[in-house]
C-alpha positions as CSV (number, residue, x, y, z in Angstrom):
1,M,89.9,87.0,66.0
2,S,93.0,84.9,65.2
3,E,94.5,82.4,67.9
4,S,97.4,84.7,68.3
5,S,95.6,87.8,68.9
6,H,93.1,86.2,71.1
7,G,95.9,84.7,73.2
8,H,97.4,88.2,73.4
9,H,94.1,89.6,74.3
10,N,93.7,87.1,77.2
11,H,97.2,87.8,78.4
12,Q,96.4,91.5,78.5
13,V,93.1,90.9,80.4
14,K,95.0,88.7,83.0
15,S,97.7,91.4,83.2
16,I,95.3,94.2,84.0
17,T,93.3,91.9,86.6
18,S,96.6,90.9,88.2
19,I,97.8,94.5,88.3
20,S,94.4,95.5,89.8
21,K,94.5,93.1,92.6
22,A,98.1,94.1,93.3
23,F,96.9,97.7,93.7
24,I,94.1,96.8,96.2
25,V,96.3,94.6,98.3
26,S,99.0,97.4,98.4
27,I,96.6,100.2,99.0
28,V,95.1,98.4,102.2
29,L,98.5,97.3,103.5
30,N,100.0,100.7,103.1
31,L,97.2,102.6,104.4
32,L,97.2,100.5,107.4
33,F,100.9,101.1,107.9
34,V,100.6,104.9,107.2
35,F,98.3,105.1,110.1
36,I,100.7,103.1,112.4
37,E,103.7,105.2,111.4
38,F,101.9,108.5,111.8
39,I,100.8,107.7,115.4
40,A,104.4,106.4,116.1
41,G,106.0,109.6,114.5
42,L,103.9,111.9,116.8
43,Y,104.6,109.7,119.8
44,T,108.2,109.4,119.2
45,N,108.6,113.1,117.9
46,S,110.3,111.6,114.9
47,L,110.5,113.6,111.6
48,S,111.9,110.8,109.7
49,L,108.8,108.6,110.6
50,L,106.4,111.3,109.9
51,S,108.1,112.1,106.5
52,D,108.1,108.4,105.8
53,A,104.5,108.3,106.6
54,G,103.9,111.2,104.3
55,H,105.7,109.6,101.6
56,N,103.7,106.2,102.0
57,L,100.5,108.3,102.1
58,S,101.4,110.0,98.9
59,D,102.1,106.5,97.4
60,V,98.7,105.3,98.7
61,A,97.2,108.1,96.8
62,T,99.1,107.4,93.7
63,L,98.3,103.8,93.9
64,A,94.5,104.6,94.4
65,L,94.6,107.0,91.3
66,S,96.2,104.3,89.3
67,L,93.6,101.7,90.2
68,L,90.9,104.2,89.4
69,A,92.6,104.8,86.0
70,F,92.6,101.0,85.3
71,Q,88.9,100.8,86.2
72,I,88.2,103.8,83.8
73,S,90.2,102.3,81.1
74,K,88.1,99.1,81.0
75,K,85.1,101.1,80.1
76,K,83.9,100.8,76.5
77,A,84.6,103.5,73.9
78,T,81.8,106.1,73.2
79,D,80.8,108.4,70.4
80,K,82.6,111.1,72.2
81,Y,85.6,109.1,73.5
82,T,86.2,106.9,70.4
83,F,89.4,105.4,71.8
84,G,87.8,104.7,75.2
85,F,89.3,105.8,78.4
86,H,92.7,104.2,78.4
87,R,94.4,107.5,78.5
88,G,93.4,108.0,82.0
89,T,96.3,105.6,83.0
90,I,98.9,108.1,81.6
91,L,97.2,110.9,83.4
92,A,97.2,109.2,86.6
93,S,101.0,108.3,86.1
94,L,101.7,112.0,85.6
95,I,99.7,113.1,88.7
96,N,101.5,110.3,90.8
97,A,104.8,112.0,89.9
98,V,103.7,115.5,90.7
99,I,102.2,114.4,94.1
100,L,105.4,112.9,95.0
101,L,107.4,115.9,94.1
102,I,105.1,118.0,96.2
103,A,105.6,115.7,99.2
104,V,109.3,116.2,98.7
105,G,109.0,120.0,99.1
106,C,107.3,119.5,102.5
107,I,109.8,117.0,103.7
108,A,112.6,119.6,102.8
109,W,111.0,122.4,104.5
110,E,110.4,120.4,107.9
111,S,113.8,119.1,107.7
112,V,115.3,122.6,107.7
113,Q,113.2,123.6,110.6
114,R,114.3,120.5,112.7
115,F,118.1,121.1,112.0
116,I,117.6,124.7,113.4
117,T,115.7,123.3,116.4
118,P,116.4,119.7,117.0
119,H,113.8,117.6,119.0
120,P,114.4,114.7,121.4
121,I,113.5,111.2,119.8
122,D,112.8,107.7,120.9
123,G,115.4,106.1,118.5
124,K,114.5,102.4,119.3
125,L,110.7,102.7,118.8
126,V,111.4,104.4,115.5
127,S,113.6,101.5,114.3
128,I,110.9,98.9,115.3
129,V,108.2,100.7,113.5
130,A,110.4,101.3,110.5
131,I,111.2,97.4,110.2
132,V,107.5,96.9,109.8
133,G,107.6,99.3,107.0
134,I,110.3,97.3,105.4
135,L,108.3,94.1,105.5
136,I,105.2,95.7,104.1
137,N,106.7,97.8,101.4
138,A,109.0,94.9,99.9
139,F,106.0,92.6,99.9
140,S,103.7,95.2,98.2
141,A,106.6,95.7,95.6
142,F,106.8,92.1,95.0
143,L,103.0,92.0,94.0
144,F,104.0,94.4,91.0
145,F,107.2,92.5,90.0
146,K,105.9,90.4,87.2
147,E,104.1,93.4,85.4
148,K,106.7,96.0,86.0
149,S,108.3,95.8,82.4
150,N,105.0,95.8,80.6
151,E,103.0,98.7,82.4
152,L,104.1,102.1,83.4
153,N,101.9,102.4,86.5
154,A,103.0,98.9,87.6
155,R,106.6,100.0,87.1
156,G,105.9,103.3,88.9
157,A,104.2,101.3,91.9
158,F,107.1,98.9,91.9
159,I,109.9,101.8,92.1
160,H,107.9,103.6,94.7
161,L,107.3,100.8,96.9
162,M,110.9,99.4,96.7
163,L,112.2,102.8,97.3
164,D,109.9,102.9,100.4
165,A,111.5,99.7,101.6
166,I,115.0,101.3,101.2
167,V,113.8,104.4,102.9
168,S,112.5,102.5,105.9
169,A,115.8,100.7,106.1
170,L,117.5,104.2,106.3
171,V,115.1,105.1,109.1
172,V,115.8,101.9,111.0
173,I,119.7,102.8,110.7
174,G,118.8,106.4,111.8
175,G,116.7,105.3,114.7
176,F,119.6,102.9,116.0
177,L,122.2,105.7,115.7
178,I,120.1,108.2,117.5
179,Y,119.4,105.4,120.3
180,Y,123.0,104.8,120.8
181,T,124.6,108.2,120.2
182,G,121.8,110.6,121.4
183,Y,122.4,112.8,118.2
184,N,118.8,113.9,117.3
185,W,120.0,115.9,114.2
186,I,120.3,112.5,112.6
187,D,116.6,112.4,112.4
188,P,116.1,115.4,109.8
189,L,119.3,114.1,108.0
190,V,117.6,111.0,107.2
191,S,114.5,112.9,106.1
192,I,116.7,114.9,103.6
193,I,118.1,111.5,102.4
194,I,114.4,110.4,101.8
195,M,113.9,113.6,99.8
196,F,116.7,113.0,97.4
197,A,115.7,109.3,97.0
198,V,112.2,110.4,96.1
199,I,113.4,113.0,93.6
200,Y,115.7,110.3,91.9
201,S,113.1,107.7,91.5
202,T,110.3,110.0,90.4
203,W,112.1,112.2,87.7
204,G,112.1,109.5,85.1
205,L,108.6,108.6,85.7
206,L,107.6,112.3,85.4
207,K,109.4,112.8,82.3
208,E,108.0,109.7,80.5
209,S,104.4,110.4,81.6
210,F,104.7,114.0,80.5
211,Y,106.1,113.0,77.0
212,L,103.1,110.4,76.6
213,T,100.6,113.1,77.4
214,L,102.1,115.0,74.4
215,D,101.8,112.1,72.1
216,A,105.5,111.3,71.9
217,V,106.7,107.9,70.8
218,P,106.6,105.6,73.9
219,S,110.2,104.8,75.1
220,S,109.6,101.1,74.3
221,I,109.0,101.8,70.5
222,N,111.9,102.2,68.1
223,I,110.4,103.9,64.8
224,D,113.3,102.6,62.8
225,K,112.7,99.1,63.9
226,V,108.9,99.4,63.2
227,K,109.6,100.7,59.7
228,S,112.2,97.9,59.0
229,E,109.6,95.2,60.3
230,I,106.9,96.4,58.1
231,L,109.3,96.3,55.1
232,T,110.0,92.6,55.8
233,V,106.6,91.7,54.7
234,S,106.4,90.5,51.2
235,G,104.5,92.8,48.6
236,I,105.4,96.1,50.3
237,Q,107.6,98.6,48.5
238,S,107.8,101.4,50.9
239,V,106.3,102.9,54.1
240,Y,106.1,106.4,55.1
241,H,104.3,108.9,57.3
242,I,104.7,106.6,60.5
243,H,103.1,108.0,63.7
244,V,103.2,106.2,66.9
245,W,101.7,107.4,70.2
246,A,100.4,105.9,73.5
247,L,96.6,105.1,74.0
248,S,97.4,104.2,77.6
249,T,100.3,102.9,79.7
250,T,99.9,99.5,78.1
251,R,98.4,100.1,74.7
252,N,100.1,102.0,71.6
253,A,98.7,103.1,68.3
254,L,100.2,103.6,64.8
255,T,99.1,105.2,61.6
256,A,101.2,104.7,58.5
257,H,101.1,105.0,54.7
258,V,102.0,101.7,53.0
259,V,102.9,101.3,49.3
260,F,102.3,98.0,47.6
261,K,104.3,96.5,44.8
262,N,102.4,96.6,41.4
263,N,101.7,93.2,41.0
264,V,99.7,93.0,44.5
265,T,96.1,91.9,44.2
266,L,93.3,93.1,46.3
267,N,93.1,89.9,48.2
268,E,96.8,89.8,48.7
269,A,96.8,93.3,49.9
270,N,94.3,92.3,52.9
271,L,96.5,89.4,53.6
272,I,99.6,91.8,53.7
273,K,97.8,94.3,56.0
274,N,97.0,91.5,58.5
275,E,100.4,90.2,58.5
276,V,101.8,93.8,59.2
277,K,99.4,94.2,62.1
278,H,100.6,90.9,63.5
279,K,104.0,92.0,63.4
280,L,103.1,95.3,65.0
281,E,101.5,93.5,68.0
282,H,104.9,91.8,68.7
283,L,106.4,95.3,68.7
284,N,103.7,96.4,71.4
285,I,101.5,98.3,69.0
286,Q,98.0,97.0,69.4
287,H,95.9,99.5,67.3
288,A,97.3,100.1,63.7
289,T,95.6,102.1,60.9
290,L,97.2,101.6,57.5
291,E,96.5,103.8,54.4
292,T,97.5,102.0,51.4
293,E,98.3,102.5,47.6
294,A,99.9,100.9,44.6
295,A,103.3,101.7,43.6
296,S,102.3,103.2,40.2
């Protein structure tokens, strides 16, 4: 293994370890807060707290799924699963998005019921509990900040947790408004705002995860750029039949047909292929299979 590829591998291992630790800490903190928020929601009769608890619980479930996917992805390839189990991270990301959208439907239904029949609410206690939620969610989101641009599940976790912090801020505002005005319909209104916030944050994640399960080109990869980079390598005349797909939320694969110039020797051909693969690594393509032929 070359020094650059060894460094890349070490970075990836550190990245996965860092993300795994972030998931474990976030799961523990958010599960504890869900319990506190659920009890407080029942005690104060607040739908916004119960909705937020449900939303946070769905996030705990998605964080747990993502962590499970990471553990599975580290298993070695077998004769049956020749690419290993990396694909599990894409599947987890898709399930995450679906779970959140189901939670949205539950929030919407209960909000309508509360508008029809408002319930008396302890706004002050609602706000105090929600402030704790802001602190926990913001800290949890910070744990994923470094890796959010490199990994789909880390990005999903970061978005969800930051959204949770914003949602908790809305619950704080709603609680104070209820406390000072006595308008209990503010509670289901905040729940509906939570619902739209979840839909907004989840839709993009759902689309990208769905596309990746269909072997679409990952959004971070530009086929034209891949082609032009390959053609910059000396000794290559043309390249065609380029196919790129995601092995996981962090690893991508490529197959392509490369045509060498007529004067390329067998030894030079091997060096050219290694250079192409090195360039592809810098384009976030870790697994490349190249079919080659001479121009003649």
